N, C-alpha and C positions, 0 to 999 in steps of 0.2 A: 347849949353847948358851953362847955367850960373853957376857961382861958387856956387851960393846958391842951385841950383838944384842938383849939384854934391854932395854938402855937405848933402843935404836932402837924396839923394839916398844912400850915404855912411852910413848915420845915419840909414836909414830904413833897409839897408842891414845888418848893424851891429846889429840892434835890432832884425831882423829876425833870424840872425845866433845865437845871444845870446839866443833867445827864443827857437830855435831848440836845442841848447846845454843844456839849462835848462831843457827842456822837456826830452831830452835824459838822462841827469843825474838823473832827478826825477824818470824816469822809471827804470833806473838801481838801484837807491837807494831803490825803492819800491821792486824790484826783490831781491836785497841783503837782505833787511829787512825781506821779506817773507821767503827767504831761511834760514836766521838766526833763525827766529821764529820756522820754521819747525824743524831745527836741535836741537834747544833748547827744543822744545816739545819732540822730540825723546830722547834726553839726560835725560830729566826729567822722561819720561816713563821708560827708562832703569834703571835709578837711583831708581825709586820707586820699580821696580821689584827686583833689586839687594838688596835694603834696606829690602824688605819683606823677601827675601831669607836669608840675613844676620841675620835678627832678628830671624827667625825660627832656623837658625843654632846656633846662640848664645844661644837662649832659650833651644834648645836641649842639648847643651854642659853644661849649668847650671843644667838642670834636671839630666843629666848623672852624673855630679859631685856631686849633692845632693844625688842621689841614692848610689853612691860609698862611700861617706862620711857616709851616714846612715848605710850602710852595715858594714863599718869599725867600727863604734861606737857599733853596735850590736855585731859584732864579738869580740871586746874588752870586752864588758860587759859579753858575754858568757864565754870568757876565765877567766875573773875575778870570775864569779860564779862557773865555773868548778874548778879553783884552790882552792877556798874556800871550795867547797864540797869535793875535793880530800884530802885536809889537814884534814878536819873533819873526813872523812872516815878513813884515815891512823891513825889518833889519836885514833879513836874508835877501829880499828883492833889491833893496837899495844898495846892497853890498855886492851885487853881481858884477859891478864895474871892477872889482878886484879879482874876479875869477879868471882862470886861464882861458876860458871860453868866451870872454867878453868880446873879443874881436869878431868871433863868429856871430854872436848875438847882434852886434852892431850891423854886420853885413846883412843879417836877416831883416833887421829894422829897415835898412835902406831898400832892400828888395821889396818889402811889404809896402813901403812908401811909393815905389815905382808902380806897383800893381794898383794902388788906390788912387794915386794922383797923376799918373802918366809918366812918360819917359823923361821929360824935361822937368826937373825939380831942383829946388835949392835946398840943400841940407845944412842946417845950423847945428854945431856941436862944439864941444870943448877941444882944446889943442890935443890932449891925449887921445881923444876919440878919432880926430883926423889922422893922427899918426897910425893908429890901428887900422883904419879904413884904407889907408894908402897901400897896404899890402895886398889888397884885393883889386881885381879888374872890374871897373864899372864903365858903363857907356859914357861917352864924352858929354852927353846932354845933362849929366848930373854935376851940379856945382856945389862944392863943399866950402862952407864959410865958417871961420872961427868965430865963436860967440862965447865969451866968458860966462854969460848968464845961464847958458845951457849946460847943466851938469848931469852926468850919468845918463846918456842916451842921446837922442837926436830930436830936432824939430824939422819937419819937411814941409815945404811950401810949394804949391803948384807953380808952373811958369807964369801963369796969369795972375798969381797972388790971391786968388779967390778961395782956395782950399788950403787948409793947414792940418797937419797930422803931428800931434805932440806925442812922441814916443820916449819921453824921459822916464826913467825907471820909477820915479816917485809918482808920476802921472799914471803910468800903467797900473801901479799898485792901487792908487786912489780910485781908478775907474773900475777895478775888480773887487775892491774891498767890501762893498755892500753885498754883492752876491756871495762872496766868501764868508762874510759874517753870518748871513742868513743861513747858509748851508751848515756852517759849524754849529750855530745856535740850535738848529733843529736836530742835529745829530749828536750833540753832547748828551751822554747818558748819565 
């Protein structure tokens, strides 16, 4: 064999081996590319599902937050309306002593005290209340006492001193205010 033939054979052999290596690497590259594309498609699919879930979750959180904030605003407004209403109501109740029917109201208070405490009672009230009550006929067992500390209404005490009935306008309002507030709060629309 001649040198030229040997060189040609080496060259052919090298070409053949290079072609086999190129084909092998091309097949491997194609397999790697295909595998990468499949993995990438899976990741994209997983990401799309996760994104959809995250969007729904974030949307639900925003909706819940909006509902919570709306409820808070409504509750604050209800409290504001309730406070204003209660202030007006307290002002009205405590100003009943200036009404033309205040004498009749005092008379009703004394009659209620007699019903609850008995016929012999001591009634404590302001000077103007005593003046208004003097225009009515009451049994002799009722003793009226002037007390500057009792304003707008009366305090009645049983003859034995064991029972007391505080019928001052401010106390009447205070005793009813919780029930009134509850009713108003539940019915404010």
